[in-house]
Backbone bond lengths (Angstrom), bond angles and torsions (degrees), N, CA, C in turn:
res aa  C-N    CA-C-N  psi(-1)  N-CA   C-N-CA  omega(-1)  CA-C   N-CA-C  phi
1 M - - - 1.458 - - 1.531 112.70 -
2 N 1.364 117.52 6.53 1.456 119.44 -179.11 1.524 112.19 -99.15
3 R 1.318 116.93 14.84 1.457 122.15 -175.81 1.536 112.69 -53.54
4 P 1.343 119.11 -52.48 1.456 118.96 -178.70 1.515 111.93 -64.04
5 D 1.325 116.60 -38.71 1.451 121.81 -179.69 1.525 110.26 -57.76
6 V 1.330 115.97 -50.23 1.462 121.68 -179.14 1.523 110.54 -62.51
7 A 1.324 115.94 -42.79 1.461 119.82 -178.24 1.517 111.01 -61.87
8 I 1.321 115.91 -41.12 1.460 119.42 -178.68 1.521 110.80 -66.63
9 I 1.337 115.93 -42.97 1.458 119.79 -179.25 1.527 110.46 -62.93
10 N 1.320 116.94 -48.58 1.459 121.27 -176.42 1.520 112.34 -65.08
11 D 1.327 116.11 -24.13 1.456 120.15 -173.93 1.526 112.49 -99.55
12 R 1.313 116.30 9.26 1.455 117.29 -170.44 1.528 113.09 -64.19
13 E 1.359 117.01 -28.31 1.460 120.09 -179.82 1.525 111.16 -83.85
14 G 1.335 116.81 -8.42 1.458 120.37 -176.71 1.509 112.54 -102.34
15 D 1.324 115.13 -112.06 1.455 120.16 -173.96 1.521 112.75 -60.82
16 L 1.339 117.26 -35.33 1.457 119.31 -175.01 1.519 112.62 -72.70
17 L 1.293 117.40 -22.16 1.460 120.67 179.53 1.524 108.68 -128.86
18 A 1.306 115.05 71.18 1.459 121.32 -174.67 1.526 110.43 -65.73
19 Q 1.332 115.04 150.39 1.463 120.19 179.84 1.526 110.74 -57.66
20 A 1.318 116.93 -32.55 1.463 120.53 -178.90 1.515 112.36 -62.28
21 D 1.335 116.32 -23.67 1.457 119.70 -178.04 1.525 112.66 -69.13
22 I 1.329 118.02 -20.92 1.459 119.01 -170.68 1.529 113.66 -114.45
23 I 1.300 117.87 4.70 1.460 120.71 176.51 1.533 109.11 -70.18
24 N 1.328 116.48 133.85 1.460 123.86 178.21 1.528 113.80 67.03
25 F 1.313 118.87 13.55 1.459 121.00 175.96 1.536 108.53 -80.91
26 P 1.325 118.35 162.56 1.475 120.41 174.75 1.525 110.82 -54.26
27 K 1.330 115.62 150.38 1.463 120.76 -173.57 1.522 113.00 -56.82
28 N 1.337 117.53 -34.03 1.464 119.22 -175.59 1.521 112.77 -84.67
29 Y 1.327 117.09 -1.85 1.469 120.20 -177.81 1.527 110.79 -62.50
30 R 1.333 115.43 -52.00 1.462 119.56 -178.37 1.532 110.75 -66.61
31 T 1.313 115.76 -34.12 1.464 120.10 178.66 1.521 110.99 -64.04
32 L 1.324 115.90 -42.58 1.466 120.53 179.13 1.526 111.26 -61.67
33 I 1.325 116.28 -41.81 1.462 119.70 179.71 1.528 110.62 -66.02
34 A 1.332 115.90 -45.19 1.470 119.56 179.80 1.526 111.01 -61.99
35 K 1.320 115.83 -41.58 1.468 120.04 178.88 1.527 110.34 -65.32
36 G 1.334 115.29 -41.14 1.462 119.70 177.34 1.518 111.71 -62.06
37 N 1.338 116.24 -39.30 1.466 120.44 178.52 1.531 111.57 -63.98
38 D 1.331 115.49 -38.55 1.470 119.18 177.66 1.525 110.73 -63.32
39 Y 1.320 115.78 -44.52 1.468 119.71 177.69 1.529 110.43 -63.47
40 F 1.321 115.48 -39.04 1.465 120.12 -179.65 1.529 109.98 -61.51
41 D 1.329 116.03 -47.55 1.467 120.66 -179.19 1.526 111.58 -63.20
42 A 1.337 115.42 -28.09 1.464 120.40 178.30 1.532 111.53 -87.44
43 K 1.331 116.23 3.23 1.464 122.98 -178.76 1.528 112.80 62.22
44 A 1.322 114.80 25.88 1.467 120.21 173.79 1.525 106.99 -90.81
45 W 1.324 115.03 73.56 1.463 121.23 -168.43 1.531 113.05 -59.81
46 T 1.326 117.21 -42.56 1.466 119.93 -177.48 1.519 111.20 -63.41
47 N 1.329 116.61 -43.72 1.463 120.44 178.20 1.527 111.34 -66.05
48 A 1.325 116.02 -39.58 1.468 119.93 177.81 1.519 110.35 -61.43
49 L 1.321 115.99 -45.04 1.461 120.45 -179.34 1.521 111.11 -61.96
50 D 1.325 116.62 -39.67 1.465 120.48 179.81 1.524 110.84 -61.67
51 C 1.318 117.03 -43.41 1.471 120.65 178.46 1.526 111.56 -65.55
52 Y 1.317 115.82 -45.69 1.467 119.69 179.21 1.530 110.88 -61.92
53 Q 1.331 116.32 -38.69 1.464 119.99 -179.42 1.526 110.87 -64.31
54 Q 1.324 116.18 -41.44 1.466 119.57 178.11 1.529 110.63 -62.32
55 A 1.317 116.39 -41.35 1.466 119.95 177.66 1.528 110.65 -66.69
56 Y 1.318 116.07 -39.02 1.473 121.73 -179.83 1.522 110.62 -64.29
57 D 1.331 115.93 -33.63 1.463 119.88 177.46 1.524 111.30 -66.76
58 L 1.331 116.38 -27.68 1.458 120.52 177.77 1.523 111.84 -79.97
59 K 1.320 115.87 -39.36 1.466 120.29 -178.97 1.522 109.86 -154.97
60 V 1.320 116.12 121.18 1.465 121.74 179.12 1.524 108.85 -85.47
61 T 1.337 116.61 120.85 1.461 121.37 177.65 1.525 109.67 -137.51
62 L 1.303 115.55 159.02 1.462 120.73 176.48 1.525 110.73 -62.92
63 S 1.323 116.69 -40.86 1.465 120.37 -178.64 1.524 111.44 -57.85
64 L 1.326 115.93 -48.30 1.459 120.14 179.18 1.521 111.25 -67.94
65 N 1.304 115.86 -35.53 1.463 119.60 177.93 1.524 110.17 -58.39
66 I 1.324 116.20 -45.34 1.469 120.38 179.73 1.528 110.89 -63.28
67 L 1.334 116.57 -41.48 1.464 119.96 178.30 1.525 111.25 -61.72
68 M 1.334 116.05 -43.85 1.464 119.73 -178.73 1.521 111.54 -68.60
69 V 1.328 116.34 -41.22 1.467 120.12 178.38 1.526 110.05 -61.91
70 T 1.334 116.03 -43.52 1.466 120.13 179.06 1.525 111.22 -62.02
71 T 1.328 116.05 -40.57 1.467 120.19 179.74 1.523 111.16 -67.48
72 L 1.321 116.98 -42.47 1.468 120.48 176.53 1.524 110.67 -60.94
73 K 1.324 115.87 -36.48 1.466 120.42 177.10 1.527 110.22 -62.99
74 R 1.334 116.44 -41.47 1.463 120.22 177.89 1.532 111.47 -63.03
75 L 1.327 115.59 -30.68 1.466 120.85 178.87 1.524 112.27 -85.21
76 A 1.339 116.17 1.69 1.470 122.57 -178.33 1.525 112.29 62.09
77 K 1.330 115.94 26.97 1.465 120.70 175.06 1.529 107.74 -96.21
78 Y 1.316 114.47 70.74 1.463 120.00 -169.03 1.528 113.27 -69.07
79 S 1.326 116.92 -40.70 1.465 118.59 -178.62 1.526 110.88 -65.16
80 E 1.342 116.86 -38.37 1.461 120.20 176.65 1.523 110.51 -66.60
81 A 1.308 116.32 -38.54 1.467 120.66 179.88 1.526 110.91 -64.02
82 V 1.326 116.26 -43.55 1.468 120.32 178.83 1.524 110.33 -63.03
83 A 1.325 116.68 -45.32 1.465 120.63 -179.38 1.525 111.16 -60.50
84 L 1.321 116.69 -40.57 1.463 120.48 179.29 1.524 111.00 -68.68
85 A 1.315 117.25 -41.74 1.469 121.03 179.24 1.522 111.25 -61.68
86 E 1.315 117.08 -31.57 1.464 120.59 -178.30 1.528 112.57 -64.93
87 E 1.330 117.15 -16.47 1.465 119.56 174.79 1.529 110.81 -64.62
88 Y 1.320 116.22 -23.79 1.469 122.20 178.57 1.528 109.74 -127.12
89 L 1.314 116.23 40.66 1.466 120.04 -173.04 1.524 112.56 -56.90
90 D 1.316 117.50 -45.18 1.467 120.14 -179.13 1.525 111.42 -59.70
91 Q 1.325 116.44 -40.05 1.463 119.79 -178.88 1.528 111.68 -69.68
92 Y 1.316 117.20 -32.38 1.467 119.75 176.64 1.526 110.63 -70.95
93 L 1.316 116.83 -42.51 1.463 120.16 -174.86 1.525 112.65 -78.50
94 N 1.309 116.89 -43.81 1.465 119.89 -171.29 1.524 114.08 -78.30
95 E 1.338 117.72 -12.26 1.467 119.73 176.05 1.520 110.70 -63.84
96 G 1.337 116.96 -36.80 1.460 121.89 169.69 1.513 117.67 81.40
97 H 1.316 117.08 -4.23 1.467 119.21 -176.04 1.536 110.24 -127.42
98 L 1.328 117.79 -121.11 1.462 120.91 -172.39 1.522 113.21 -64.22
99 R 1.332 116.82 -39.76 1.461 118.93 -179.77 1.523 110.86 -64.99
100 T 1.322 116.31 -41.66 1.463 120.61 178.07 1.523 110.66 -64.86
101 Y 1.317 115.58 -44.15 1.467 120.76 178.88 1.532 110.15 -59.34
102 F 1.318 115.68 -45.29 1.463 121.64 178.76 1.526 110.62 -57.04
103 Y 1.324 116.65 -44.18 1.469 120.92 -179.24 1.527 111.17 -65.30
104 L 1.319 117.51 -40.66 1.465 120.35 -179.89 1.528 111.23 -66.91
105 V 1.331 116.81 -38.38 1.470 119.80 175.32 1.525 109.83 -61.84
106 L 1.318 116.27 -39.19 1.465 120.79 178.35 1.529 110.90 -61.97
107 L 1.322 117.25 -41.85 1.464 120.96 176.57 1.524 110.93 -60.11
108 V 1.318 116.40 -42.21 1.470 120.41 178.17 1.526 109.96 -63.40
109 D 1.326 116.98 -42.20 1.467 120.56 177.52 1.528 111.00 -57.80
110 N 1.323 115.83 -33.59 1.471 121.16 -179.18 1.528 112.14 -89.44
111 H 1.325 116.27 12.91 1.472 123.62 179.28 1.526 112.28 62.79
112 E 1.318 117.40 25.96 1.463 121.22 175.26 1.526 108.10 -96.03
113 F 1.331 114.38 65.56 1.461 120.98 -174.04 1.531 111.81 -64.88
114 I 1.320 116.05 -43.53 1.467 119.81 -178.15 1.523 110.21 -67.63
115 Q 1.315 116.61 -43.22 1.465 119.68 178.79 1.520 110.82 -59.73
116 A 1.318 116.77 -42.41 1.464 120.20 178.25 1.524 110.73 -61.44
117 Q 1.327 116.61 -42.45 1.463 120.76 -179.96 1.521 111.21 -64.30
118 R 1.317 116.48 -34.92 1.470 120.72 178.21 1.530 111.70 -61.26
119 F 1.331 116.43 -29.10 1.460 120.69 -173.58 1.526 114.06 -101.59
120 V 1.327 117.83 2.38 1.468 120.50 -177.49 1.527 111.33 -56.54
121 S 1.308 117.35 -36.96 1.469 120.96 -176.26 1.528 112.86 -65.09
122 Y 1.323 117.66 -14.46 1.467 119.84 177.01 1.528 112.01 -71.67
123 L 1.320 116.95 -20.30 1.461 120.42 177.92 1.521 109.89 -73.52
124 V 1.304 116.64 130.13 1.461 121.70 -176.20 1.523 111.57 -75.47
125 E 1.323 117.26 -43.78 1.464 121.18 -174.61 1.527 111.44 -83.80
126 T 1.313 115.66 132.32 1.467 121.49 179.01 1.519 111.33 -58.27
127 K 1.333 116.31 -39.05 1.471 120.53 179.89 1.524 111.07 -59.59
128 H 1.313 116.50 -42.82 1.465 120.05 178.43 1.530 110.70 -65.07
129 Q 1.327 116.71 -40.09 1.464 120.30 177.80 1.526 110.90 -61.20
130 E 1.319 115.97 -44.01 1.465 120.48 -179.92 1.526 110.84 -65.52
131 D 1.322 116.37 -42.98 1.465 120.59 -178.36 1.527 111.56 -62.99
132 I 1.322 116.32 -45.84 1.467 118.53 -177.32 1.525 110.72 -70.33
133 S 1.326 117.21 -34.48 1.468 120.37 177.43 1.525 110.71 -64.02
134 K 1.331 116.36 -40.83 1.470 120.38 177.16 1.527 110.54 -64.58
135 L 1.325 116.09 -40.20 1.461 119.92 179.29 1.527 110.77 -63.62
136 I 1.327 116.54 -42.63 1.469 120.87 178.70 1.521 110.25 -60.01
137 Q 1.324 116.86 -45.64 1.469 120.83 179.90 1.524 111.42 -63.32
138 L 1.327 116.40 -44.82 1.464 120.90 -178.47 1.521 111.16 -63.17
139 R 1.319 116.08 -49.73 1.463 119.69 -176.54 1.525 111.41 -70.34
140 S 1.324 117.47 -31.10 1.470 120.80 176.02 1.520 110.71 -63.81
141 R 1.334 116.23 -43.84 1.465 120.56 179.19 1.527 110.69 -62.79
142 R 1.321 116.00 -44.55 1.466 119.61 179.62 1.528 110.78 -61.99
143 Y 1.315 115.33 -44.00 1.465 119.88 -179.29 1.523 110.53 -62.91
144 T 1.319 116.87 -41.47 1.466 121.54 178.90 1.524 110.94 -61.91
145 Q 1.319 116.62 -40.50 1.467 120.83 179.54 1.527 111.99 -68.36
146 H 1.315 116.54 -43.68 1.463 120.98 -173.78 1.529 113.10 -82.67
147 K 1.337 117.10 -23.85 1.465 121.02 -175.49 1.529 111.58 -118.98
148 H 1.321 116.45 33.55 1.465 120.62 -174.53 1.530 111.76 -57.27
149 E 1.317 117.36 -49.09 1.465 120.54 -177.39 1.528 111.36 -64.16
150 F 1.325 116.48 -41.68 1.463 120.13 178.66 1.526 110.93 -62.47
151 I 1.323 116.36 -43.90 1.467 120.87 -179.33 1.522 110.75 -62.13
152 Q 1.330 116.95 -45.48 1.466 120.25 179.44 1.524 110.82 -62.75
153 A 1.320 116.93 -37.20 1.466 120.69 178.82 1.524 111.02 -64.84
154 Q 1.330 116.82 -38.74 1.463 120.36 179.56 1.524 111.45 -69.28
155 I 1.320 116.85 -35.94 1.467 120.14 176.79 1.526 109.82 -63.25
156 K 1.331 116.59 -45.15 1.468 120.45 178.22 1.528 111.25 -64.95
157 Q 1.320 115.72 -34.35 1.462 120.51 -178.67 1.528 111.73 -66.18
158 S 1.317 117.13 -13.92 1.464 120.83 179.20 1.519 111.70 -57.14
159 F 1.334 116.96 -31.57 1.458 120.54 179.79 1.527 111.68 -62.26
160 A 1.331 116.95 -26.05 1.463 121.10 -176.90 1.522 112.33 -67.65
161 L 1.318 117.88 -15.35 1.464 120.50 178.54 1.524 111.76 -61.06
162 V 1.321 116.87 -17.65 1.466 120.86 178.05 1.521 110.45 -63.39
163 N 1.328 117.07 -43.24 1.464 121.77 -172.72 1.523 114.25 -110.00
164 D 1.316 118.34 -6.67 1.464 120.75 -177.88 1.527 111.62 -63.95
165 T 1.329 115.87 150.78 1.454 119.76 167.59 1.527 108.05 -68.68
166 A 1.324 116.22 166.99 1.464 119.56 -179.56 1.528 110.94 -59.06
167 A 1.330 116.61 -41.06 1.467 120.31 -179.76 1.523 111.07 -65.94
168 Q 1.327 116.76 -42.66 1.468 120.57 178.57 1.524 110.80 -64.57
169 A 1.326 115.28 -40.60 1.465 119.75 -178.98 1.522 111.27 -63.87
170 M 1.326 117.45 -43.92 1.457 119.89 -178.97 1.528 111.26 -67.80
171 A 1.331 116.66 -32.48 1.466 119.64 175.81 1.521 110.52 -66.53
172 Q 1.344 116.35 -41.07 1.457 120.51 178.34 1.528 110.96 -66.29
173 I 1.316 116.59 -39.37 1.463 121.04 178.15 1.526 110.47 -62.60
174 Q 1.327 116.83 -40.19 1.459 120.32 177.97 1.520 111.04 -62.91
175 T 1.338 116.53 -38.14 1.468 120.51 176.85 1.524 110.46 -64.67
176 L 1.331 116.30 -42.21 1.464 120.20 179.02 1.523 111.11 -62.35
177 K 1.320 117.14 -35.50 1.460 120.94 -179.13 1.525 112.44 -66.12
178 Q 1.320 116.45 -16.51 1.461 119.98 179.10 1.526 112.23 -98.90
179 L 1.326 116.65 12.39 1.457 120.71 174.25 1.524 109.64 -87.00
180 P 1.329 117.71 155.65 1.465 120.08 170.02 1.528 109.86 -58.43
181 L 1.318 116.54 154.52 1.459 121.22 -172.80 1.527 113.09 -56.78
182 A 1.327 118.31 -43.26 1.467 120.71 -177.93 1.523 111.19 -60.13
183 A 1.328 116.68 -42.25 1.464 120.83 178.82 1.527 110.69 -69.59
184 Y 1.314 116.28 -38.77 1.465 121.25 178.20 1.525 110.61 -58.99
185 L 1.325 116.37 -42.82 1.463 120.53 -179.06 1.524 111.55 -66.83
186 K 1.329 117.56 -34.00 1.466 120.35 176.36 1.529 110.40 -64.67
187 A 1.324 115.68 -45.53 1.462 120.00 178.13 1.525 110.52 -64.34
188 L 1.321 116.51 -40.86 1.460 121.29 -179.46 1.520 111.28 -61.78
189 A 1.321 117.60 -41.21 1.466 121.33 179.47 1.524 110.76 -60.36
190 I 1.331 116.74 -40.90 1.464 121.35 178.19 1.526 110.61 -64.32
191 I 1.312 115.82 -45.78 1.466 121.52 -175.91 1.524 111.84 -67.11
192 L 1.319 116.80 -44.93 1.464 120.36 -177.78 1.519 112.16 -62.88
193 D 1.318 116.96 -35.09 1.465 120.50 -174.96 1.522 112.77 -83.08
194 N 1.329 117.38 -8.38 1.465 121.37 -177.78 1.526 110.03 -88.92
195 E 1.308 116.45 115.77 1.465 120.67 -175.70 1.525 113.18 -70.44
196 F 1.340 117.35 -16.15 1.460 120.45 -175.57 1.531 113.21 -94.26
197 I 1.312 117.42 -4.06 1.468 120.53 177.96 1.524 109.17 -86.44
198 H 1.308 116.01 133.52 1.467 122.46 -173.48 1.534 111.05 -58.60
199 P 1.334 117.11 136.42 1.473 121.05 -179.32 1.525 113.90 -56.89
200 L 1.336 116.99 -31.20 1.462 119.17 -178.68 1.522 111.40 -63.70
201 Y 1.334 116.80 -36.26 1.463 120.21 178.65 1.528 110.44 -68.47
202 K 1.319 115.95 -37.16 1.462 120.07 177.80 1.533 110.10 -64.95
203 T 1.323 115.67 -41.10 1.463 120.22 178.00 1.521 111.10 -61.22
204 E 1.321 116.10 -45.69 1.467 121.04 -178.76 1.522 111.13 -58.13
205 L 1.316 116.47 -43.07 1.465 121.08 -176.92 1.526 112.19 -76.61
206 L 1.312 116.90 -37.95 1.467 120.43 179.52 1.526 111.77 -68.91
207 S 1.317 116.33 -48.74 1.465 119.75 -176.29 1.527 111.65 -65.11
208 F 1.330 116.51 -25.59 1.465 120.68 -179.81 1.524 111.83 -62.09
209 I 1.327 117.30 -35.45 1.470 119.93 -178.49 1.524 112.67 -100.87
210 A 1.322 117.66 2.94 1.465 120.55 -179.47 1.529 112.97 -55.25
211 P 1.354 119.23 -41.69 1.473 118.74 -178.63 1.525 114.18 -64.85
212 L 1.332 117.97 -17.84 1.467 120.61 -176.54 1.524 112.94 -78.72
213 K 1.335 117.29 -17.55 1.470 121.98 178.02 1.534 111.27 51.22
214 I 1.313 115.88 55.48 1.465 122.43 -176.36 1.524 110.24 -74.52
215 D 1.310 116.35 133.49 1.471 121.70 -178.60 1.528 109.43 -83.53
216 Q 1.318 115.44 75.78 1.466 121.12 -178.73 1.525 109.02 -154.85
217 V 1.325 115.75 147.73 1.466 121.61 179.00 1.523 108.57 -118.08
218 L 1.335 116.56 130.54 1.457 121.95 178.74 1.522 109.97 -120.02
219 T 1.326 115.48 153.18 1.464 121.11 177.03 1.523 109.36 -89.92
220 M 1.311 115.78 132.80 1.463 121.02 -178.30 1.523 109.87 -126.21
221 T 1.337 115.89 128.68 1.461 120.33 171.10 1.517 106.65 -84.87
222 W 1.319 115.22 111.77 1.465 121.40 -169.74 1.522 109.24 -126.19
223 F 1.329 116.91 104.93 1.460 122.86 179.88 1.528 112.02 50.64
224 G 1.335 114.66 47.74 1.455 120.63 173.89 1.506 115.86 87.72
225 S 1.316 117.68 -4.93 1.467 119.91 179.65 1.526 109.82 -121.21
226 K 1.327 115.40 156.73 1.458 121.34 177.54 1.527 108.91 -91.60
227 R 1.312 116.02 125.68 1.462 121.89 179.46 1.528 109.60 -123.07
228 Q 1.318 115.71 149.40 1.458 121.72 173.61 1.529 108.20 -98.12
229 V 1.317 115.77 124.34 1.462 121.15 -178.24 1.524 109.39 -107.81
230 A 1.310 116.38 112.99 1.467 121.41 175.17 1.527 107.73 -85.31
231 L 1.313 116.93 109.42 1.459 120.88 -175.37 1.525 112.33 -63.46
232 S 1.315 116.51 -25.18 1.471 120.30 -178.60 1.526 112.81 -72.57
233 T 1.332 116.69 -17.11 1.470 119.68 -177.55 1.526 112.50 -115.68
234 L 1.316 117.28 14.19 1.466 120.20 179.62 1.528 111.01 -61.97
235 P 1.332 117.71 135.55 1.463 119.10 172.53 1.529 109.32 -63.31
236 E 1.313 117.07 138.74 1.461 119.57 -178.93 1.521 112.18 -77.07
237 T 1.322 116.85 -11.07 1.456 121.55 176.10 1.520 109.06 -148.18
238 Y 1.321 115.42 151.61 1.468 119.83 175.69 1.525 110.76 -74.26
239 Q 1.332 116.60 -14.34 1.458 120.58 -178.09 1.534 110.10 -83.23
240 T 1.311 114.53 72.72 1.459 122.03 -179.88 1.525 110.39 -75.88
241 A 1.322 115.92 177.71 1.469 119.98 177.20 1.523 110.54 -59.88
242 T 1.335 116.79 -37.25 1.466 121.00 178.19 1.520 110.68 -62.63
243 F 1.327 116.04 -43.27 1.469 120.15 177.50 1.524 110.49 -59.58
244 L 1.324 117.05 -47.88 1.461 121.18 -176.79 1.523 111.47 -62.17
245 Q 1.329 116.60 -36.51 1.464 120.33 176.71 1.523 111.09 -65.59
246 A 1.333 116.60 -43.09 1.465 120.96 178.58 1.527 110.35 -65.54
247 Q 1.321 116.15 -38.55 1.463 120.80 178.98 1.529 110.79 -62.65
248 T 1.321 116.29 -43.66 1.466 120.71 178.41 1.523 111.00 -62.94
249 A 1.324 116.52 -42.31 1.465 121.02 179.28 1.527 111.00 -63.07
250 L 1.328 116.96 -40.36 1.470 120.74 178.41 1.523 111.23 -66.11
251 A 1.326 116.17 -44.06 1.462 120.25 -179.95 1.524 110.69 -60.08
252 T 1.315 116.35 -38.05 1.467 121.17 177.87 1.520 110.76 -67.92
253 A 1.333 116.54 -42.98 1.465 121.38 -178.32 1.526 111.73 -64.14
254 F 1.321 116.42 -33.54 1.465 120.83 -178.32 1.525 111.49 -103.80
255 D 1.303 116.84 27.40 1.460 121.73 -176.90 1.525 112.15 -56.84
256 Q 1.325 116.95 -34.64 1.458 121.52 -178.21 1.526 112.92 -90.27
257 D 1.315 116.73 -6.01 1.471 120.72 -179.05 1.528 109.30 -140.98
258 P 1.328 117.06 71.21 1.469 121.04 -174.11 1.530 114.13 -63.13
259 V 1.336 117.94 -25.48 1.468 120.06 -179.50 1.521 110.27 -66.45
260 I 1.331 116.27 -49.87 1.467 120.08 177.05 1.526 109.53 -67.84
261 G 1.330 116.10 -34.31 1.457 119.75 178.04 1.516 112.01 -61.11
262 E 1.324 116.62 -38.46 1.468 120.52 177.84 1.528 110.49 -63.66
263 K 1.328 116.25 -39.71 1.469 120.47 177.50 1.524 110.56 -62.93
264 A 1.329 116.26 -41.53 1.465 120.54 179.95 1.524 111.14 -64.92
265 I 1.320 116.88 -40.36 1.466 120.59 -179.80 1.526 110.52 -68.53
266 E 1.334 117.27 -34.89 1.469 120.18 174.67 1.526 110.33 -60.84
267 E 1.326 115.80 -42.33 1.466 119.26 178.76 1.524 110.64 -66.82
268 L 1.322 117.02 -38.10 1.465 120.60 177.53 1.527 110.58 -59.87
269 N 1.323 116.26 -42.39 1.466 120.32 177.41 1.521 110.99 -58.64
270 L 1.318 116.82 -45.84 1.462 120.75 179.91 1.522 111.22 -64.88
271 Q 1.321 116.83 -38.15 1.467 120.25 178.54 1.525 111.08 -59.16
272 F 1.314 116.04 -47.91 1.468 119.31 -177.68 1.524 111.74 -71.76
273 L 1.319 117.16 -29.45 1.461 119.86 173.28 1.523 110.53 -62.82
274 L 1.321 116.34 -44.68 1.462 121.11 -178.41 1.524 111.92 -68.40
275 L 1.324 117.06 -30.72 1.464 121.32 -177.46 1.531 113.27 -87.72
276 Y 1.322 117.76 -8.19 1.471 122.05 179.73 1.527 109.74 -58.77
277 P 1.336 119.39 139.23 1.473 128.13 3.56 1.532 113.50 -100.06
278 F 1.347 116.21 18.58 1.466 119.47 -174.52 1.527 112.56 -115.22
279 A 1.323 117.34 25.66 1.460 120.72 -176.64 1.523 112.25 -57.59
280 D 1.320 116.52 -39.64 1.464 119.42 -176.84 1.525 112.31 -66.76
281 D 1.339 117.34 -20.07 1.463 120.23 175.87 1.523 111.34 -71.83
282 I 1.326 116.56 -28.60 1.464 121.77 -177.97 1.520 110.97 -93.20
283 V 1.321 115.90 -44.07 1.467 120.89 -178.51 1.526 108.15 -91.22
284 S 1.311 115.23 80.18 1.467 119.72 -177.31 1.526 111.93 -77.14
285 K 1.336 116.28 -30.52 1.464 121.01 177.65 1.523 108.30 -127.17
286 S 1.302 115.72 106.06 1.464 120.71 -174.62 1.527 112.86 -62.54
287 T 1.328 116.95 -35.10 1.468 119.41 -178.74 1.526 110.92 -67.95
288 N 1.326 117.16 -38.88 1.467 120.19 177.55 1.525 110.60 -65.93
289 W 1.321 115.95 -41.85 1.468 120.48 178.65 1.534 110.25 -61.17
290 A 1.334 116.39 -43.62 1.462 121.30 179.61 1.524 111.01 -65.94
291 Q 1.321 117.10 -37.32 1.466 120.83 179.96 1.524 111.06 -63.18
292 V 1.329 116.61 -44.99 1.464 120.77 179.86 1.528 110.32 -64.69
293 L 1.316 117.13 -41.65 1.464 120.35 178.82 1.525 110.30 -64.75
294 H 1.304 116.59 -39.14 1.464 122.10 177.10 1.521 110.53 -58.97
295 E 1.323 116.73 -46.71 1.464 121.36 -179.15 1.527 111.66 -67.02
296 S 1.315 116.92 -42.21 1.467 119.84 -176.82 1.525 111.50 -69.50
297 V 1.327 117.75 -37.03 1.463 120.73 177.97 1.524 110.72 -64.69
298 L 1.318 116.73 -34.39 1.465 121.43 177.85 1.525 112.48 -80.92
299 G 1.332 116.86 -4.88 1.461 120.65 179.75 1.512 113.75 77.66
300 L 1.324 116.50 21.47 1.461 120.90 -179.48 1.524 110.47 -85.08
301 P 1.319 117.86 151.40 1.466 120.45 177.32 1.526 110.81 -76.57
302 M 1.318 115.78 165.21 1.457 120.92 177.75 1.525 109.32 -64.71
303 T 1.321 116.32 128.19 1.465 120.82 -177.24 1.521 112.99 -103.96
304 D 1.311 117.18 -14.79 1.461 121.28 -177.23 1.524 108.81 -132.73
305 S 1.322 116.33 110.37 1.468 120.66 -177.35 1.525 112.01 -63.02
306 Q 1.315 116.97 -22.34 1.461 120.26 178.80 1.533 111.81 -70.07
307 Q 1.320 115.66 -14.25 1.462 119.90 179.27 1.529 112.18 -101.48
308 K 1.333 116.26 16.08 1.466 120.14 -179.12 1.526 111.81 -58.75
309 D 1.317 116.63 -38.05 1.463 119.92 -179.04 1.526 111.04 -61.73
310 I 1.329 116.65 -38.08 1.465 120.56 177.92 1.524 110.39 -67.44
311 W 1.344 116.29 -43.17 1.463 120.21 176.90 1.528 110.39 -58.12
312 D 1.317 116.06 -44.65 1.474 120.34 -179.13 1.527 111.02 -61.51
313 W 1.334 116.43 -43.76 1.461 120.16 179.48 1.529 110.81 -63.42
314 Q 1.321 116.82 -44.72 1.462 119.32 -177.45 1.526 111.69 -67.47
315 N 1.333 117.55 -35.85 1.466 120.26 175.14 1.526 110.64 -65.78
316 R 1.305 115.82 -38.60 1.466 120.82 178.22 1.527 110.76 -62.86
317 L 1.315 115.56 -42.98 1.463 120.30 179.36 1.526 110.99 -68.16
318 R 1.331 116.59 -35.87 1.466 120.22 179.42 1.526 111.01 -63.57
319 K 1.324 116.28 -37.93 1.470 120.43 177.60 1.529 110.77 -64.37
320 L 1.332 116.12 -37.96 1.464 119.83 177.94 1.528 111.17 -66.57
321 M 1.330 116.60 -36.34 1.464 120.15 176.19 1.523 110.27 -64.26
322 D 1.330 116.38 -42.53 1.465 120.91 -179.29 1.524 111.44 -63.27
323 M 1.331 116.63 -31.97 1.465 120.50 179.74 1.524 111.71 -60.87
324 L 1.315 116.78 -31.71 1.464 120.47 -179.15 1.522 112.12 -76.43
325 I 1.322 115.96 -20.60 1.467 120.66 -178.30 1.522 111.21 -92.37
326 N 1.334 115.72 -41.02 1.468 120.64 -175.07 1.528 111.97 -85.26
């Protein structure tokens, strides 16, 4: 399963580090790379990384990024490697072959099993898709066996999202995202059914697995009512057609005042995030929703009593937004 890794390393002097990358660079740029390559070949990973980092500080390139990510991987600094690769995420994913495969293996190394599964479809070759899927399953099982107590503790910790600060909650959510899928779904079931956990956290966790189209139904306490959530039909984004229509209407309404219009659109984004995955059930007429938001942002009173329900919903959502700040 190290095929892409080996290919990238062996090719570093070729396609990955094109001559065009070093024209007009500082004189020591090429020297730093050559020195780093020597250290790399000698398996002196820390020294190699230091040289590559100095060169990277002079000029940020995809070629150097790959070299540094590969070196961090050799040092088993997987979280740092993933963070660095994300600087060129599109280039890693859209290449579709060895570079993409290499990135997905790196995610698995960092125990980001679900994230890796989300990106499998970026691989062009069916064989690569099958190989990485098998690797995800194998490593997930091993992780579950070796980290059973830790996983169970994280599932129980899901209840803490009720009282956590926003920063604590997002840190806990990030930890949950690095659990194997089966454990993640157990934690998700607990979180969705808890009426006291903020809707934004539920949205973050639900939308994360939307691309997987999981054949499972969970119960969600959603604004005081019990809803059944079919994971296989989750929208992959809160920006539905209804959202886009409301966004267009707002942009038109604030055509002469784009600064306030930008603020209104930011609030619209938060509204649909909070209402996910059932926003379209509430926002039946996008133009009416946009009109009320337009009036409220300008500080105008309600002008149409027939739109009281929309005003009530938007005030309710505004209070939820304030909860994350205060």
